[in-house]
C-alpha positions as CSV (number, residue, x, y, z in Angstrom):
1,M,-62.5,61.3,-13.8
2,S,-66.1,61.6,-12.8
3,S,-68.5,58.8,-12.6
4,I,-72.2,58.5,-13.3
5,S,-74.4,57.9,-10.3
6,Q,-77.7,56.0,-10.4
7,A,-79.5,59.3,-9.7
8,D,-77.8,60.7,-12.8
9,L,-79.0,57.8,-14.9
10,D,-82.5,58.0,-13.5
11,S,-82.7,61.7,-14.5
12,M,-81.8,61.0,-18.1
13,N,-84.3,60.7,-20.9
14,D,-84.6,57.4,-22.9
15,S,-82.6,58.9,-25.8
16,S,-79.7,59.8,-23.6
17,K,-79.7,56.4,-21.9
18,K,-79.7,54.7,-25.4
19,E,-76.9,56.9,-26.5
20,I,-74.8,56.0,-23.5
21,A,-75.6,52.3,-24.0
22,N,-74.5,52.4,-27.6
23,F,-71.3,54.2,-26.7
24,L,-70.5,51.6,-24.1
25,D,-71.2,48.8,-26.5
26,A,-68.9,50.3,-29.1
27,E,-66.1,50.7,-26.5
28,N,-66.5,47.1,-25.4
29,S,-66.3,46.0,-29.0
30,K,-63.1,48.0,-29.5
31,Q,-61.6,46.4,-26.3
32,R,-62.5,42.9,-27.5
33,V,-60.8,43.6,-30.9
34,Q,-57.7,44.9,-29.2
35,M,-57.6,41.9,-26.9
36,Q,-57.9,39.5,-29.9
37,I,-55.1,41.4,-31.7
38,H,-52.9,41.1,-28.6
39,D,-53.6,37.4,-28.3
40,F,-53.0,36.8,-32.0
41,T,-49.7,38.7,-31.9
42,N,-48.6,36.6,-28.9
43,S,-49.6,33.4,-30.6
44,C,-47.8,34.2,-33.8
45,F,-44.7,35.4,-32.0
46,K,-44.5,32.3,-29.9
47,N,-45.1,30.0,-32.8
48,C,-42.8,31.7,-35.3
49,V,-39.9,33.3,-33.4
50,S,-37.5,30.8,-31.8
51,S,-34.8,33.2,-30.7
52,I,-34.5,36.8,-29.9
53,T,-30.7,37.0,-29.9
54,S,-30.7,38.7,-33.3
55,P,-32.3,42.1,-33.9
56,E,-33.7,40.9,-37.2
57,L,-36.0,38.0,-38.1
58,S,-34.7,35.1,-40.0
59,T,-36.2,34.3,-43.4
60,Q,-38.0,31.3,-41.9
61,E,-39.4,33.4,-39.0
62,E,-40.6,36.1,-41.4
63,Q,-42.3,33.6,-43.7
64,C,-44.0,32.0,-40.6
65,L,-45.2,35.4,-39.4
66,N,-46.6,36.3,-42.8
67,S,-48.5,33.0,-43.0
68,C,-49.8,33.5,-39.5
69,V,-51.0,37.0,-40.3
70,N,-52.6,35.9,-43.5
71,R,-54.5,33.1,-41.7
72,F,-55.7,35.5,-39.1
73,L,-56.9,38.0,-41.7
74,D,-58.6,35.2,-43.8
75,A,-60.4,33.9,-40.7
76,N,-61.6,37.4,-39.7
77,I,-62.8,38.1,-43.3
78,R,-64.8,34.9,-43.2
79,I,-66.3,35.7,-39.9
80,V,-67.4,39.2,-41.1
81,Q,-68.9,37.7,-44.3
82,N,-70.8,35.1,-42.3
83,L,-72.1,37.7,-39.9
84,Q,-73.2,39.8,-42.9
85,N,-75.0,36.8,-44.4
86,V,-76.9,36.2,-41.1
87,Q,-78.1,39.8,-41.0
């Protein structure tokens, strides 16, 4: 994998620099979303699944996970709506 040196950056025009900055911002956003999903999955699993001795979820565990997922989705929808209203 190659890296970009300071000399490479200095030789780029403003349009190319902006394109790279936008790409990096998008990649950072993707990484934050993936980290949030990972944290959310861990949280729901820890809160809802009490035992992993069975290969299947109990009815109670399944209901808990469904509620947890729904709360997560509702929260994210509200966040997106509020961000859209701010813009």
